[in-house]
N, C-alpha and C positions, 0 to 999 in steps of 0.2 A: 703124130706130134705136130700139131698145128699151133705153134706159139707165136704170139705177136709181140714184137719189141716196142716199148714206148720210147719215143725219141722226139727231138725237136726238129722241125723242118728248117731248111736253109733260110727261108724268109723270116722265121721267128728269131733265129740267131742274128741275122743282119739287123733286124729292128732293135734287138737288145743291145747290140754294139753301137748303134746310132744313139740310143738313149744314154748309154754310158759315156760316149764321146761328148755329148752335149753337157752332161753333168760335169765331166772333167774340165771342159772349157769354162764353164761358169765358175767352178772352184778356182781355176788358174787365174781368171780375171779378177775375182774377189781378192785372192791372195796377193797378186801383184799390186792392186790398188792399196791394200793394207800396207804393204812394204813401202810404197811411195809416200803415204801419209806418215809412216813412222820415220822415214828419212827426213821429211820436211820438219817434223817435230824436233828431231835431233839437231838439225841445222839451226832452227829457231832457238832452241835451248842453249846451244853453244854460243851463238851470237849474243844472246841476252847475258850469259855468264861472262863473256869477254867485256861487254859494256860495263857490267857491275864491277868486275875486277879493276878495270881502268879507272872508273869513277871513284871507287872507294880508295884505291891506292893513291891517286892524285890528291884527293881530299886529305888523307892522313899525312902524306908527305908534305903538302903545303902547310898543314897545321904545325908539324914538328920541325920544319925547315929553319935553319939559321939564316940562310940566304938563298935567293932564287935569281938566277941570271939567265939571260936569253941571248941567243945568236941566231938570226934568221929563223929557221924552223926547228931549232933545238932549244930545249930548256934544261939548265943545269941546276939541280937542287943539292945544296950542301947541308947535310944534317950534322948534328953534333957527333963527336968521336971520329971526325974526318971521313965520314961516309959520304960518298958522292953518287948521285943518281942523275942520269940524263935521259931525256925523252927526245927522240927524233920523230917529227911528224911528217910522214910521207902522204901521198894522195890516197893510197889504198890500205895503208897500215901504219902502225906506230911501233917504233922500236924503243925498248926500255933497256938501258945498260945499268946494271947494279952489281957492284963488286966484280966479279969476272963472269957474271951471268948476263945473258941476253934473252929478253922476252920479246916476241913479235906478236902484236895484238892486231888481228885483221879487222880493223875498223877504219872506214874512210873518215878523214879528219882534216880540219884546217884551223890555223890560228887566226882568229878574227881581229883581236885587239889585245894589247898589253899596256898596262899602266905601270910606269916605272918611276921610282923616286930619285932623289939626288945622287945616290951612289949606284945607279943603274941596276937596282934590285927590283924585281917584279912585285907589285903590290896587288895587281888584279890581272887575271888571265881569262880571256873569253875564247872558248873553243866552240867549233861547230862539228859535231860528230854525226855520222850518218848510220842509222840503224834501220834496216828493212826499207831503204830508199827514202826515209823521212829524216829531215834535219833535226837534230836535237842539240839545243844550246847548252853549254856547260860553263858556268862562271865560277871561278875560284878566286877567293880573296885571301890575302896574307896581311896580317897585322903583326908587325915586328914588336916585340915587347920592349919596355923602356930601357932595361939593362942593355939589350942589344943595340938600341938606338944610341945610347950614350957611348958605348964602346966603339961603334963604327962611325957614326956621323960626326962625332966631336973631334975626330983625328984630323 
């Protein structure tokens, strides 16, 4: 009984392990690169959504506001039905207080200029927001309606 077993040599096994290790390394590098790109995309989407949220809310609140007052880096917006909203502009974020809720919007901002009428109400607000390191100007205008002007300014 002279039977010969077919088997791999030690050299062949080592070569196949090296090839599998190289393939595993390539897959790992590609996967980690993909995860980094996905995280960057998520951060970009979140920052863009925060900017859109802030811009749209400020525009809507300025439009429907009965009065807009300012103190240093804070803006107080009084809506009808005794609703009050305030924005506090910090260097790295903006804090919005509304009813008993607080929203923190992580956008770098600064108040550049405010135009104020006779009753210390803001008629124009110029902000500079920073998105992805680029300054973005945002100008908000408020025109008070005639009924509001006669009720407030004639007193």
